[in-house]
N, C-alpha and C positions, 0 to 999 in steps of 0.2 A: 788497122787494128781489128781483130775479130769482133763480131757484134756482141758476143757474150762478155768479153773483156771490157769493151767500151761501156756496156750497160752497167757493169759492176763498178767501173771507175766513176761513172756519173752518179750512181747511188751513193758511193762513199763521199763524193764531193758535196752532194746535196745534204747529207747528214752533217758534215763538217760545217757547212755554211749555216745550217739552221740552228746549230748549237745543241742539238739533241743527241743523246746517247741511248744505246739499247738498254732495256730494263734489266737490272742485275738479277741473277738467279740465286735465291736465298736457300741455304741449307737449314734444316730444322734446328732450332736453337736447343742445345742440350738442356735437359731439365735440371735445374739446380737441386742438388741433394738426391739425385736419382740413385737407385739402389744398384749401381753397376757391379758391386761386389756381392750382390744377393742378400738374402736374409737367412739367419740361422734359426731353425725351429727346434723346439725342445719340449719335453714333458717334465714337469717338476711337481712339487707339492701343491702348488696353486692351480695347476692345470696345464694345458697346452699353450705355449707362447711362442713369440718370435722375438728375435734380438738383432739389432743393427750392428754388424761387425765393425763398422766404422766408429761408432760411439759407445757401444756396449749397452745401450739402452734396451731394456726388455719390456714387453707388453704381453699379458695373458690374453689370448684371443678366444679361448674356450675354457672358462673356469670349471673346476671340478672340486666337489666337496671332499675334504680330506677323509681318507679311510673308506670311501664309498665304492671306488672302482679300481680294478686292475687295468692298466693302460698299455697298449702296444703302439709303437710309432713315436712321433709322427713321421710321415714321408711327404715329400713334395711330388705333385703329379698334376697333369692337366685336368680340366673339367669342361663339359660341353658349354659352348657359347661364352667362354671366358678367354680373354687374351693374355692371361698371366697365370703362373702356377698357383695352386691352392694346396691346402693341407688335408691329409687323410690320417685318421687314427682310429683305433678300436678301444672299446671299454668292455669290461665284464663286471656285472653288478656283484660286488663283494660283500653286500650286507647280509645279515643272517637269513638263511633261506627258510621258507615256511615248512612246517611239519604237520603231521596229521592233527595234532591237538594244539598247535601254536601258530600264531601269525608270523609272517615274514614275506620275503620277496621270492619271486621265481627268477633265478639267475638267467639273464640273457647276455649274449655277445652282441655288440653293436658295432657297425662300421659307420663312421661319420665323416663328412666333408666340411671343412671350414674355409671360407674365403676371408683372409685377413684384411682385405681392402674393402669389402662390402659389409663386413661385420655380420655375416650370416653363417648359420650352421644347418646342415641338412643330413638326415639319416639316409644312408644308402641301403642298408639291410640289417635285419636282426634275426638272431637264432637262439632258440631256447637251449640252454647248456647247463645241466646240473651235474655233469661228469668231470669238468675240467676247471682250470683257473682262467680260461679265456684264451683268445688268440695270442700267438707269439710270432716273432720273426716277420713282422710286417715289412714288405719291400715293394718298390714300385719304380717304374720308368714311364716313358711317354705312352706305352701301349698297355701294360698290364700292372695291376696291383695284385700281390699274392701274400698269403699268410699260411701259417700252420695252426691247426686247431685240433683238440683231442687230448687224450691222456695215454701215457704208457705205450702200449704197442698199437694204439689206434690212431696215432697222429696222421691227419690227412692234410693235403695241400689243396687249398682252394684259390681261385683266381678270378679277378674282375677285369673284363675287357674295357679299358678306359676309352677306346675309340667309339664305343656304342653309347647312345644317349641314355639308355636305361636297359636294365635286364638283370638276371640273377648271376650270382657267382657260380662258376663251374668247378667241378671237382677234377683236379689233375691227377691225384693219387690218393687212394683210400684203401686201407687194409680191410679185410684179410686178403682180398683178391689181388691187391697191389701192395707195393712196399710202402713203409712208413718213412717219411722224410721230414727234416726241418728246413724251412726256407732261411737262407743266410744272406742273400744279396741278389741284385738284378743288374744286367748289362744296361748301361744308359741308352737313351734314344728309343727307337721303336722296336728293338730286338725282343724276341720271345724267349730269350735265354734267362733262366733263373738258376742261381747257384743253390744247390740243396745238399744236405748232409744226411746220410742214411742213419736211421735209428738202429742201434745195436752195434754195427760195424764201424760207423763213423766215416765211411768212404764218401768222397765228394763226387758230384756229377753236375753237368748242365741238365736241367729239365727244360725241354723245349715246349713252351706253352702253346705254340702255334701247331706243332705237329703231334704233340702228345707222346714224345719219345724222350729217352735219356741219351745223353752224349757224354763221353769221357770229359772229365775236368782237366784243364791243362796244367794244373799245379798239384803237387803232392802235399796237401794240407793235412793237419793232424785231426784225430777224431774228436778233439775237444776245442778245436779252433773255431773262430767265428763269433760274431757276424763279420761280414766283409763289406768294403765300399770300393767301387770301381770308379776311376776318374772319368770325366765327361768324354774324353777321347778314346776310352776303352783300352788304354795301354798300361795303366798302373792299378794295382790293387793294394788296399790296406786291410790287413787281417788282424782282428782282435785275438790275442793269445790268451790261453787259460790264466796265465799270470805274466808278469814282466811286460806289460804294455801291449804294443802292436808292432807289426812289421810291414814294411812297404816293399813290394817287388813288382817286376814286370809281369804282364799277363796278356795272353791272346784271347780276346773276347769275341772274335769273329764266329759266325755260325759254322760249326764243324760240318765237313762234307763227307765224313766217313766214320765208321765204327759206332753208328747209332743202334740202340736197341729198338725192337719193334714197338715196345710200350714200356710203361713204368713198372712192369712186374719183374724187370731184370734183377737178378740177385745183387746185393750190395757188396760187390767185390772190387778189388783194385782195378780201375779202368785202364785200358791200353791207350796210348796217345793217339789222337786223331790228327787229320790233316789240319794245317794251320794257315788258312788264307788271310789276306789283309782284313782289318788292320792288325798289324803286329807291332810289338814294342821291341826296341833295341834291348837285348838282354843286359840286365844290370844286376849287380849283387844285391841281395836283400839288405834293407837298412832297418835297424831297430828304431822304434820311436819311444824313447825314454823307458828302457827296460826296468827301471825302478818302480814303475807303476803296477797297480793291480790290473785285473781283467777289465777292459773297457766295456761298458754296456752298449755303446754305439759309436760309430765312426762316420765322418762325412768329409768329403773333399770340398775345398773352395772352388769356385767356378774355373779358375785358372790352374788348379791342381798344384799351386805353390804352397798351400797350407792344408793341414789336416786337423779337423776338430774331433775331439774325443769327449764322450760322456763318461767320466771316470771319477771315482771318489766323490760322487754326489754333486759334481760341478762340470762346467765345460772348460776344457783346456785346448788351446789352439797352438799347434806346433808348425814350425817351418819344415816342409817336407824334406828339404835337403840338409837339415841340421844333423849333426853327429848325435849318436846315442848319448843320452844323459843330459842333453841341452835342455835348459829350462823352457817351459812354454812361452811363446811370444805374448800370449794373452790368457787371462783366466776370467771366467764369467760365472755369476750365480753361485758363489761359494755358499755352502750350507743350505741350498735349496732342494737337495735330494734330486738332482737331475738324473733321469734314467734313460733318456733317448735323445738323439740329435740328428738333424738333417740340414743340409745347406742347399739352398736353391741356386739356380743359375742367375745371371744378371736380370734385373727387372728395371729396365731403363726408363719406363714410362710411369714409374711410381716412386714416391718418396716415403720415408718412414713416417712422416706426419700424416699420411693417408691411412695408416693402419687403424683398424677399428675392432674392438672386442665384440664377440658374439655373446649370446645369453648362456651358452654352454648346453650340454646334453641332458641335464637333470630333469627338466620338465617333460621331455619326450619319453625318457625312461620310465618316469612315474606314471605318465598318461597311459602307457602300454599296460602297466600293471592294473590300472583302473579298468581299462577296456577288456581285460581278460579275466576279471574277477567273476566267480560264479554268482548267480542270483542267490540271495539269502536262503530261499526255500530249497535250493539244490545243494547248498553247502552244509549238509548234515551227514553223519556217518551212514544213516540209512539210505539217503537219496543219492549220494555220490556214485555208487555203483550203477544206478539206474539212469544217470544223466548222460545224454548224448550231445556231442558238439559237432556241428557241421560248418565248414569254413570254405569260403570262395574268394578268389581274387579277381578284380576287374579293373579296367582302364577307365579312370574317372574323367578323362578328357572328353569323353563322349557318352551318350546315353547307353546303358547296358541293362538288359533284363535282370542281371544278377542283383543289381542294387534294390530291386523290388521284391526279392524273395522273402516270404514271411514264414514258410514252414518247409521242412525237409520231407516233402511227400515223395512217393516212389517216382512220380512223373518228373519232379524237379531233379531228383538225384540221377535219373536216367539221362536227362537233357543236359544237366550241368554237374558233372562229377566233381565232388568237393576235394579239397586238399585234406591230407591226413592231420587230424587233431584229436586231442583227448583230454580227459579230466586229470589233473594233477592232485592237489589237495584242495586248497581254497580258490584255485585258479584253474583255467584250462590253458592249453598251449598247443602250438603246431608241433608236429613230430619231426618233419624233415629239416635238415640243416638249411639255414638261411632262407626259410620259407617266407619270411616277411620282408617285402621290398618297399623302399621309399618312393620318392618322386610322386607321380600322380596315380600310383597304384592305391586302391582302397580294398578293404576286406569286409565282406558280409558274413556275419556269423549268426547261426540259429542254434539256440540251446533248448533242448526238449528232453522228453523221456520222463524225468521226474517232475517237470514243471510244464505249464502251458507254454507252447512254443514262443520264444522270445527272440526277436531279430534286432540286430544293431549293425551299424557301419562304423568302421574306424580306419585310420591310416597312421603310419609311423610319424609323419610330420604334422598331422592335423586331420580332422575328420571331414572338413568341408571338401566336397567334390571339386576337382579342378574346373569342371564345366560350369560350376556355380559361382566361381570367383568373379568379381566385378569386371574389370577390364584387364586383358592380358598385358603383362609387363615383362621386360627382359628378365630371364631367370637362368641360373646355372643348372637348373634341373629340367630336362626335357621330359615330356610325357612318354610313356612306354609306347613302343612301336606297334604293339598288338595286344589283344586281350581275348579272353574266351568269348 
């Protein structure tokens, strides 16, 4: 008998005689009540909430005061240092604005992130906006979050790179040098493809956020169609129709390899078909989803793409994707709640619905910014406002910065540390550039002078305390900015 075989036989005999067996290998025990079917997020009268599709139980995770904000979203997307999806949404302050002789708010657009399992809410960015009703068309995948903001012919598309710990939104398209588009959907996963619809003509395109180019859209959608939702595997799309509900059809969501325009200034004309690499879907006839419905405000696929959730008629209706047109919804949720947006997460197998925690909501941060940007009483007069100068700097508060000690806007300071653009409004001052105010550990130093003795203060969107001054570092979903002036 060969030596190896003999040794193996002896070992087996010894084990049998000793009565001992090898230690079993245990698989992880499935979590009872795990959210294997994901969570449905929504926005309704009470705020931004999540709903367990298995039980229908809803929880508001970001309360909003009725009549205070216009909201876009929510959408599910990743966050730094977090192992589960979180929610993003925007608000526009819709309270009466200030006037020359009357008090009021300065309307800001805000982008917020809510972790429904930590019960936290964080501001990502804020932008002074007195010209529009706030962002629309909020879409996201694992790589980008994108939105449309502006009014009339000035609609611009802005995007946030979710793979970066911190940083500003970047402009993908902005008139007049570039075309005006509406964001309508995003390809799931890490793709840079965003579905956009051209203002005026209604033509559809892929906007490639990675390359900054337009690609032809693979379907001939109408000028009033949208928004859309693409299944997780990228092969099916649900399209909201102007009326008569929605339609489901096959789509090729792969990155086009031909027919790209050099930039987003291309004229909004009917695109020519591009090459169609994998993944591709088996062509299937379009299927109507209850054509008796009105226009859906939002659509979202279930993780397995067997169901489609619609935000329609002020509620959430869930349909079997394979059902015939006119089939009643499989489930209805939140009737009478004025639901205006819906999103469905992927499976969250390490969390249960019992772990959901509400946050405090955005109101306190919105009001704190208005307080921080109020003019000193002496400057807030008809005679002194034209003489008032505002200087604004941004710095990384995770480390010591000379900007945090600025007390006056002297020529030497301005030459060494060029400020951001800011100016006097009526009873407040405000930054001029879009999305000039960022959250995380960014802080802002402001000096008001001209009509008053130089007055310097420091503030941040999420709080005024410097990150370097916080007691002991604890795990957070907000990483500090990678660099600063």
